[in-house]
Structures are given as structure tokens and as C-alpha cells.
C-alpha positions in Angstrom: 0.0 0.0 0.0 1.2 3.5 -0.8 0.3 6.7 1.1 1.1 10.3 0.2 0.7 12.8 3.0 0.6 16.2 1.3 1.1 19.8 2.4 1.7 19.1 6.1 4.0 21.0 8.4 6.6 18.3 9.2 8.2 18.7 12.7 11.1 16.5 13.9 13.5 17.1 16.8 15.7 19.2 14.5 13.5 20.2 11.5 10.4 22.2 10.6 9.2 22.3 7.0 6.1 22.2 4.8 6.4 19.1 2.5 4.9 15.8 1.4 5.7 12.3 2.8 5.5 9.3 0.5 5.1 5.9 2.2 5.5 2.5 0.5 4.5 -0.5 2.5 5.7 0.1 6.1 8.4 2.7 5.3 8.9 6.3 4.4 10.5 6.4 1.0 10.5 10.1 0.1 10.0 13.6 1.7 9.8 16.6 -0.5 7.6 19.2 -2.1 5.1 18.4 -4.8 5.7 14.7 -4.8 3.7 12.8 -7.5 0.8 10.8 -6.1 0.9 8.0 -8.7 -1.4 5.2 -7.3 -1.0 6.3 -3.7 -3.8 7.1 -1.4 -3.6 10.9 -0.7 -4.1 12.4 2.7 -4.3 16.2 2.7 -2.5 17.5 5.8 -2.9 21.2 5.0 -3.1 23.2 8.2 -2.0 20.2 10.3 1.2 19.4 12.1 2.9 16.2 11.1 4.9 14.5 13.9 6.7 11.1 14.3 4.6 8.6 16.2 4.9 9.1 19.9 6.9 6.6 22.0 5.9 6.0 25.7 8.7 4.0 27.3 6.9 3.6 30.6 3.6 1.7 30.8 2.2 -1.2 32.8 -0.4 -3.3 30.9 -2.0 -6.3 32.4 0.3 -5.9 35.3 -0.2 -8.0 38.5 -0.2 -5.7 41.6 -1.6 -6.1 45.1 -3.7 -9.1 44.2 -5.2 -7.6 41.1 -4.2 -6.5 37.6 -4.0 -3.1 35.9 -7.2 -2.7 33.9 -5.8 -2.1 30.4 -4.8 -5.1 28.4 -2.3 -5.0 25.6 -5.2 -4.7 23.2 -7.1 -1.9 25.0 -4.0 -0.1 26.2 -2.1 0.1 22.8 -5.4 1.0 21.0 -6.0 3.9 23.4 -2.3 4.9 22.9 -2.9 5.1 19.2 -6.0 7.2 19.6 -3.7 9.7 21.4 -0.8 9.7 19.0 1.4 7.1 20.7 2.4 4.4 18.2 5.0 2.5 20.4 5.1 1.6 24.1 7.7 -0.2 26.3 6.2 -2.2 29.1 7.9 -3.8 32.1 8.4 -7.5 32.6 8.5 -8.2 36.4 10.7 -11.1 37.5 9.3 -13.0 40.4 11.9 -13.4 43.2 13.3 -16.9 43.1 12.3 -17.3 39.4 14.2 -16.8 36.2 14.1 -13.8 33.8 13.3 -16.2 30.9 10.1 -17.5 32.7 9.0 -13.9 33.2 9.5 -13.1 29.6 7.4 -16.1 28.5 4.6 -14.9 30.9 4.5 -11.4 29.6 4.9 -12.4 25.9 1.9 -14.6 26.3 -0.2 -11.6 27.2 1.1 -9.3 24.5 1.7 -11.5 21.4 -1.2 -11.5 19.0 -3.2 -9.0 21.1 -1.3 -5.6 20.9 -2.7 -3.2 18.4 0.3 -0.8 18.5 4.0 -1.7 18.5 5.7 -2.6 21.8 8.8 -3.7 23.5 9.9 -4.7 27.0 12.1 -3.6 29.8 13.3 -6.5 32.0 12.7 -5.7 35.7 15.3 -7.6 37.8 14.0 -8.3 41.3 16.4 -11.1 42.2 19.9 -10.7 40.9 22.1 -13.7 41.6 24.5 -15.9 39.6 21.8 -17.6 37.6 20.1 -14.3 36.7 23.5 -12.9 35.8 23.9 -15.6 33.1 20.7 -14.6 31.4 21.6 -10.9 30.8 23.7 -11.5 27.7 21.0 -13.5 26.0 18.4 -10.8 26.5 20.6 -8.2 25.0 22.0 -10.2 22.1 19.1 -12.5 21.2 15.8 -10.9 22.5 16.6 -7.3 21.7 15.7 -6.4 25.3 18.5 -4.1 26.3 17.2 -2.2 29.4 17.0 -3.6 32.8 14.7 -2.1 35.5 15.5 -2.0 39.2 13.6 -0.9 42.2 15.1 0.8 45.3 11.7 0.4 47.1 9.0 -2.3 47.7 11.2 -4.5 49.9 10.3 -8.2 49.9 8.7 -7.9 46.4 10.6 -5.9 43.9 13.5 -4.1 45.7 17.1 -5.1 45.3 19.9 -3.9 47.6 22.9 -1.9 46.6 25.1 -5.0 46.4 22.8 -6.5 43.8 22.5 -3.1 42.0 26.3 -2.8 41.5 26.6 -6.4 40.4 23.7 -6.0 37.9 25.2 -2.7 36.6 28.6 -4.3 35.9 27.1 -7.2 34.0 24.7 -5.0 32.0 27.5 -2.7 31.1 29.6 -5.6 29.9 26.7 -6.9 27.7 25.9 -3.4 26.2 22.7 -2.6 28.1 21.2 0.1 30.2 19.9 0.1 33.8 16.8 2.0 34.7 15.6 2.6 38.2 12.7 3.4 40.4 14.7 5.7 42.7 13.1 6.1 46.1 14.4 5.1 49.5 12.2 2.1 50.3 13.3 1.7 53.9 12.5 5.3 54.8 9.1 5.0 53.0 8.3 1.8 54.8 9.1 3.4 58.1 6.8 6.4 57.4 3.9 4.2 56.1 4.1 2.1 59.3 4.2 5.3 61.4 1.2 6.8 59.8 -0.8 3.6 60.0 0.0 3.2 63.7 -1.2 6.8 64.3 -4.5 6.0 62.5 -3.7 8.3 59.6 -5.1 6.3 56.7 -6.4 8.7 54.1 -4.8 9.0 50.6 -3.0 12.2 51.8 -0.7 10.0 53.9 0.4 8.1 50.8 1.9 11.5 49.7 3.3 12.2 53.2 4.9 8.8 53.4 7.1 9.6 50.4 8.6 13.1 51.0 11.0 14.6 48.5 14.1 13.5 50.4 13.3 9.8 49.8 13.5 10.4 46.0 16.5 12.9 46.1 18.6 10.5 48.3 17.9 7.5 46.1 18.6 9.4 42.9 21.9 10.6 44.2 22.9 7.0 45.3 21.9 5.5 42.0 23.9 8.2 40.1 26.9 7.4 42.2 26.7 3.6 41.5 26.2 4.3 37.8 29.2 6.5 37.8 31.3 4.0 39.7 30.4 1.1 37.4 30.3 3.1 34.1 26.9 1.6 33.3 24.5 3.9 31.5 21.7 4.9 34.0 18.1 6.1 33.5 15.9 7.3 36.3 12.2 6.6 35.6 9.3 8.9 36.6 11.5 11.6 38.3 9.2 14.1 40.1 11.0 16.7 42.1 13.6 19.4 42.4 15.7 17.5 44.9 16.0 14.5 42.6 16.8 16.6 39.5 19.5 18.4 41.5 21.1 15.0 42.1 21.3 14.7 38.4 22.8 18.2 38.1 25.5 17.2 40.6 26.3 14.1 38.5 26.7 16.3 35.4 29.4 18.2 37.3 31.4 14.9 37.3 31.0 14.7 33.5 28.3 12.0 33.9 25.0 12.0 32.1 22.2 10.2 33.8 19.1 9.9 31.6 16.0 11.3 33.2 12.3 10.6 32.5 9.4 12.4 34.0 5.7 11.8 33.4 3.0 14.0 32.2 1.2 14.0 35.5 4.2 15.5 37.4 4.2 18.4 34.9 0.5 19.2 35.3 -0.9 17.9 38.6 0.1 18.6 42.2 -0.3 17.2 45.7 -3.3 19.4 46.5 -5.4 16.6 44.9 -4.7 14.3 47.8 -6.8 16.6 50.0 -10.0 15.5 48.3 -10.8 12.9 50.9 -10.9 9.4 49.3 -11.2 10.8 45.8 -7.5 11.5 46.1 -7.0 7.8 45.5 -7.4 8.5 41.8 -3.9 10.1 41.9 -2.2 7.6 44.3 0.9 6.6 42.4 4.5 6.2 43.3 6.3 8.5 43.5 3.3 10.7 44.4 2.4 14.1 42.9 4.6 16.9 44.1 4.4 20.7 44.6 4.0 23.6 42.1 7.7 24.4 42.5 8.6 20.9 41.3 6.5 21.4 38.1 8.5 24.6 37.4 11.7 22.7 37.9 10.7 19.9 35.6 9.6 22.2 32.7 12.9 24.0 33.1 14.8 20.7 33.2 13.2 19.8 29.8 14.5 23.0 28.3 17.9 22.5 29.9 18.3 19.0 28.5 18.4 17.4 31.9 14.9 15.8 31.5 15.1 13.7 28.4 11.8 11.9 28.2 8.1 12.6 29.1 6.3 9.3 29.6 3.2 8.2 31.6 3.8 5.3 34.0 0.3 4.3 32.7 -1.0 1.8 35.2 -4.8 2.1 35.4 -7.2 0.6 37.9 -11.0 0.6 38.0 -12.5 2.7 40.8 -13.7 -0.5 42.4 -10.1 -1.7 42.5 -9.0 1.6 44.1 -11.6 1.0 46.8 -9.5 -1.8 48.1 -7.7 1.0 50.1 -10.7 2.9 51.4 -9.8 2.1 55.0 -6.0 2.2 54.5 -4.0 4.3 52.0 -1.3 1.6 51.8 -3.7 -0.8 50.2 -4.7 1.5 47.3 -3.4 0.1 44.0 -0.8 2.5 42.7 -1.2 4.0 39.3 -3.3 6.3 37.1 -4.4 6.3 33.5 -2.7 8.6 30.9 -1.5 6.6 27.9 -4.1 8.2 25.7 -3.5 11.8 26.8 0.2 12.2 27.1 0.8 13.5 23.5 -2.0 16.0 23.4 -1.5 17.2 27.0 2.2 17.8 26.4 1.5 19.6 23.2 -1.3 21.7 24.7 0.4 22.6 28.0 4.0 22.6 26.6 3.9 24.0 23.1 0.6 26.0 23.2 1.4 27.0 26.7 4.7 28.6 25.6 6.8 26.3 27.8 8.6 24.3 25.1 9.2 24.5 21.4 7.8 22.2 18.8 11.2 20.6 18.3 11.6 20.0 22.0 8.2 18.5 22.1 9.2 15.9 19.5 12.5 15.3 21.2 11.0 14.3 24.6 7.8 12.6 23.2 9.3 10.7 20.3 13.0 11.0 19.4 14.8 10.7 22.7 13.0 7.5 23.8 13.9 6.0 20.4 17.6 7.0 20.8 18.0 6.0 24.4 16.3 2.6 24.0 17.9 1.6 20.7 15.2 2.1 18.1 16.4 5.2 16.2 16.1 6.0 13.3 13.6 3.2 12.7 11.4 4.9 15.3 11.1 8.4 16.7 11.7 10.5 13.6 10.4 11.2 10.1 13.1 10.2 7.7 13.7 8.1 4.6 13.9 4.5 5.6 12.1 5.1 9.0 9.0 3.2 9.9 6.0 5.2 8.7 4.7 6.0 12.2 3.1 9.3 11.6 0.7 11.6 13.6 -1.4 14.4 12.0 -2.5 16.9 14.7 -4.7 19.9 14.4 -3.0 22.5 16.6 -6.1 24.7 16.8 -8.9 22.2 17.7 -10.0 22.4 21.3 -11.6 19.5 23.1 -12.2 18.4 26.7 -10.9 15.2 28.3 -13.4 12.9 30.0 -13.9 9.3 31.0 -17.0 9.4 28.8 -14.9 9.8 25.6 -11.6 8.2 26.3 -10.6 4.7 25.0 -8.7 3.5 28.0 -10.3 0.6 30.0 -10.9 2.6 33.1 -14.0 4.2 34.5 -12.7 7.6 35.6 -10.3 10.1 34.2 -7.4 11.7 36.1 -8.0 14.8 33.8 -11.8 14.9 33.9 -13.0 18.2 32.3 -9.5 19.5 31.4 -9.5 21.6 28.2 -6.9 20.8 25.7 -5.8 22.7 22.6 -4.5 20.4 19.9 -6.3 17.3 18.6 -4.8 14.1 17.0 -6.7 13.6 13.8 -4.9 10.8 11.9 -2.4 8.2 13.1 -0.4 5.9 10.8 1.5 2.9 12.1 4.0 1.2 9.8 2.2 2.5 6.8 -1.4 1.6 7.8 -4.0 4.2 8.8 -4.5 3.2 12.5 -6.7 6.1 13.6 -8.8 8.5 11.5 -11.2 11.0 13.0 -11.7 8.9 16.2 -12.1 5.5 14.6 -9.5 2.7 14.9 -8.9 0.8 11.7 -6.4 -1.8 13.0 -7.2 -5.2 14.5 -5.7 -6.6 17.6 -2.4 -8.4 16.8 -1.2 -5.8 14.3 1.3 -4.5 16.9 4.8 -5.9 16.5 7.4 -6.6 19.2 10.3 -4.4 18.3 13.8 -5.7 19.0 16.2 -3.0 20.1 20.0 -2.5 19.6 22.7 -2.5 22.2 23.0 0.7 24.2 26.7 0.8 23.5 26.0 1.0 19.8 24.3 4.4 20.1 25.2 6.0 23.5 
């Protein structure tokens, strides 16, 4: 199938031009003015912005958590992502302690294979690093194309590894050409504060926030950066939320070290005052929690300074009934909120239209940097000859309102209910096929492909 996208304003991380894009099969084959249509289907993009497909490198689909599962499957989650301009996601495989990485991969692949509508890949979360686990790292990098390994500095007894394991993992991942990502919060301090608040009968969602003060994230981020610097292993901090943690990254830069940083759309737009809404605050119970207005300002500045490299979602939705598991105890509220469908439009509306970031910076943090850091560029994350034809057409002037009544995520509330947005995704193309057009999905489940990624040492 051939497609010709005509007269759009094409935006990449470094470019801005009005031109046509010719697609043959799954690939972009030409970009230029007045390209001949031939037998191609023509899409008129006059007045629209043309972006690379968005990449969200932090989602949790069908994820087991606290005795339940996140409510979006690979089918519903990737379809919702496509509706919002995100054509590729990276999910997290969670190793069970005492079990192998290979078995975890088989479990997650069984959920995703043949069901995903959009493209996807995996990070491998290592929760039990030992001599047997160590032997598996090379095969994941060389054979599976899974080159990023997630670690947790919190959730002791379930997901957390200690510093000894962290350093051992970093040394092996560096040797094999991979990257270590981290949930950087001080789990011991958080566990102490949770127990303290529960013992005092302080059980409302507000105390989820008060159990994870800024210092818990700042300290862990500094410690992770130090271990990354010592081992020489590339490091990436997921869902960084606050000034203190970003300052730890600034200090690392003084040592000529670059730690990659991801924040999430909610930390740019929402703040901790939402936890004061009695139990309704459970909608925004996530870890780390929402922070303060001053942290939002720091993160926007960090994007423009190049310290914050990626804006993701940590999409991990739960139905309201699932959130009610913690009605009597904040520590039993499933952690996570829905955003996979709204990241692209919210970042455009609040960032570009709000005058906080440029169009090029928008593409950089929403599309290009995730592709570069995680070994998919230039196949993904840009509009270039030879790249996958993952293309988003957005009307920059169309205003609309976000609501659970109209979103496509499998969750019965919206974290952004009633929020006005300027900028609407009109058409989405995934590997040459029209995926979304005027609110309708034209792809069937199973169209999404698992994308193998290159070694980090090949591009960083």
C-alpha cells in the first residue's frame, strides 16, 4: 500500500518544513515538495502538524499488583495509545523473586503476542539478581533485543534489590551493552513512614503522599547516580518528580556524567493538593506521588535545559472498584493512574501551546529521545527516509475536553476529567497503515509488533 501525505508542516526534533511524505509499505521512502501521487492514497494535511509517532517508554499493561491486575490489556492499552498519537510503548516484565528472567519473559509475551494493536517492546525488571540471573543478561541483549533492565530501590520483599545487587547488575549489564533503569526512592524510609502513619491512624490518601517526601527520592537518585558513575553503566531514572532528585542529576553532570531522566505528564501538570479531596484522592495515588508547584516549574525548566530527556506516563490504570481496596488504608490503594491516551495531546497543549517548550523540543521528549536511548532510532522516533511510517497528524487549533465518557482506556474515571486541551490528534499511521482516523480505529488486535532494540553501547 502507498500513502502520500501532502502539504503538512513536518516537525522533527531538529526540523520544521512544509512538505509531502511518501510511504511505500511500512516505510517512508521520500520527503519533499510536490511529490507525485501515482497510485498512492492521498491524505491532505494542509493546516496540520505532522509528527513522528509518539513513544511512551513507561507503561504497565495487564500488570499484577496487590492481588489484582491493571485494567488495560495490551489490546485496549495500545489501542488507546494510538488514539492519542502514541504508536509505540515499552512495558515492564517483572521477574518474580526466586524465578528466572526467561520465565517472566514467557509470561509477559503470552499476554502481548497477538493482542497488541500498536507496537511494543519490554524492559526486564530484575528483582532477584544472583549468579543464575547474571547468566541470562547477555541472551536478553543479544538475542531478544531487550537491552534495558529495570531496578527498584523500594518495595522490599517484592521488587526491591539492595545496593550490592545493583552494583553487580550494573557491571554485567554494562559488559553486555545494556542500560539500567531505576525506580529511585528510598524504600526503607518510605516503609518506616507508612508504618508510622498507619500506627497513628492516619489512613487517608493524603498519607500516601506524606509517606514519600521529596528527600526519599532525592537521596535514592543521588545514590543511583553514584553507582552508575562507579560502574560506568548507563543509567536512566524513571518517573523523576521533584527538584531534589533533579538536583542530584545536576551534581552528576558536574562529574561529566550524564544520567538519563524521564518524568511523566502528571508530574508536569498535577500537584499534591489533589490528595486533600478525601478518598477521591485515590485517583492520583501513584509512586512517587504528585509533588508541589515548585517541582512542576523545575521539571519544565529541566526539559529545556536538556536534563529531563523523556516525558512518559507510567500508565497503570485501575478501575474505581479496585481503588476502593484501600478505602480504609491508603497503603492498600493500587498505585497508578491512566494517561497513555492523553500524554501526547496534553504535552502539546500545555507545553507548546502554553509557551513552555518549542515544537522541536516536544518531538524530542515525546518521540525521538525514547527511540535513541532505547535503541530504536532512526527506525522509530523520527520522520526520515527509511524510517517506519509511524506518523501523527495533529490539528493545533482544535479544542476539546478530556473525559472518561470519551476516552478509550479501559478505566471508568479520568485523572484529567474536564480538562480543556488545545490540539487534537486527527490521523495516526502505524507502519504505513492508517490506524486512527477521526476517532475510529482501523487496525485489528495483533497488528502490533514486538520491536527488538539495539545494544545501548551501539548508540550511546
